[in-house]
C-alpha angles and dihedrals in degrees: 000000000000095000090050093050092049091051094050093045090051090051092050093048094049093047094049092050091056095235112170134198093207134271094269094062114099118205097225113196120227115255141195095043111184133179130200138163127257128218087260093058093254126129122247119201125197132177145165117264108218100177137068098198105055120119093208147318131269117223117207127185137182138184128204089268102037128058122233114298131176109256100174149337128228136207124267119282092021115135104181141051135187116217107205096166094084137110131217111253097036128112114225132191125195140192131169138198134195117250118221131181091257103032146319135285126241117279124274122238115294122247128192129198135178110219103217133157090219095069113137116273138187096039111181130175131205136186110237127217091258091050100256124129118249118202128193133172144167118267110215097170128087100188104045121133093208147309134275118215121203129188137183123198123215091349095303122132124308113254131182110255100175149344121220137191127274121279094024111124104183139053137184116218106207096169095085138107131214120251091041133104122232133192123195139190133175133209135186123244111221120174091339091306126110122235127223113286127265121240114293118252126191143180142174110238109224138161110262112240092335112224096019111126136159124138126066134193092241099053135063103242122197127173132194114206133173102204096194115236090340115250099023092168097029114224092002089062091048090053092051094046092048092057094041095052091051092047095045087048101197124164093227133025114195105199137194134196095027096162103166119061091187093056090043089058090046090052091053092048092049094048090052091045094054098038105077094180110042138043122230133199136180147193128205123192118223105195101091124105117254088015091279091148137171121236146173132219114188141175109249090192093066105027136039115223112216103176143342123199144148124240136185123064106207115096092194098072092022114042083171115035112237113261114219124200120193113199146149128233120185089345093307119120120225136183113207117190117198118203141181109185129196114295131221129027138145099263093256121102114221107189090185091066111067090195095051106122095228090048091052091052091046091053091047091056090048090052091050089053091050093048093052093046093050102037109021106028096147101024134113098255128183117187114191145149145095101323093174093221144083125261093209101058117125115270097259091057100030110114090193096055096112089058097038090050091061101065093160090058105033143022131186102226091203097054091111089054091051091050093044135077119314091239087080098045120118098230108048095171094077090014106242141121109247107151115082143176119210124188132193123237092263086076100041094100092049092049089053093059118108095244094052117096146162123214143168099231104231098207093160092066089062094053125090092229093043117202095350092057093045093047094046097050109021121020148308089241127071118219121252118213134197124201116196121193124197132222125220092260089071 
């Protein structure tokens, strides 16, 4: 190449004339030479320039069948070079030296790279629930002997952290610490040579919603959550909900307004991807108008789902048919009934108007009472959901009065929340408390135990942007969670 010839000729002339840069000048060699592939199957070199007096750099390359030869020179202060004169399938090694007016430095470190079109692609990294880093990628090679995984921490140098066997396309990095950033890349090993690197993937490892806690291993934990127009911010909402469900750590999530089945499936996949200990499953109904459907997500590692089905045929009291889940937890059978009753209204119940919103909710509660009495008279029943009304309304306008008026059969576990300060209510935008959890008398003793509890889960207080961030990306409803402990008699 002409530039290379000019550089070498210049070096020879300067050397023969005896020109000197002075005895104090040290010919520092370049260091940290790295090589990686580009999307055009070319090879990019980069290095650290350790001198301020060089007039350029000399690039040398060799292949398994040809010794090192000079392929080009660069200008002073340059710290990268793109080798376009390469072919897929060849193994290349590189070294560089700094060029001075009276000589050259020692060589940099040597790097080798196999330019192959079957290098890994699609590398992605995720933070798991136990704060490890999960990597996965696409294997495009059929003859590899394994993979090399490199990592750099906090933008330091890449180092090899492991090699794994052929045909494996994921890896969990457990040797990490929160509050640090990590970058990863993966290469294929073929015949003891390393391929070009995959794309680089990075993340900052942080504690999810630090301080937020709810579920325990000893209690049965169930949460009702209207995730407004799920997902209201598409994948961003899915990412938030994934982390939150794993942090809240309930056995069962009874959900409302799950409008997208595709994103619901993505949410399930992502939860299972990031939870390295438990297995999760879900069910989404599809009978509601405008796709405003009910759903469940549940931990298969701690409960056994027996059946899930809808009941109730009238769309007037039930714009979304109740969704019942029959399950067992620690050998106890439960029936959880998810609801999303009619919204809106003027706060006054007009029983003479069958389409009055309060009347529709009142009839729905009566039908729930009838269903339990006829079908689940002696069962552990939990009725929950977005009921779209207040527990503390006066009797004449209270849509729950049939249930409240049977204190020996039912109790609203969240009555104290409804009667308490608005800071703990589930619907801050009004503000009001609309999301409730009712239990039948078979669970009264368990709810009275010290380890049982009911909370509105104030996720927004654990977010940097507080309520605005929560409302913009997740929902206008907060979740409400019930923890039930069990005595020895159970």
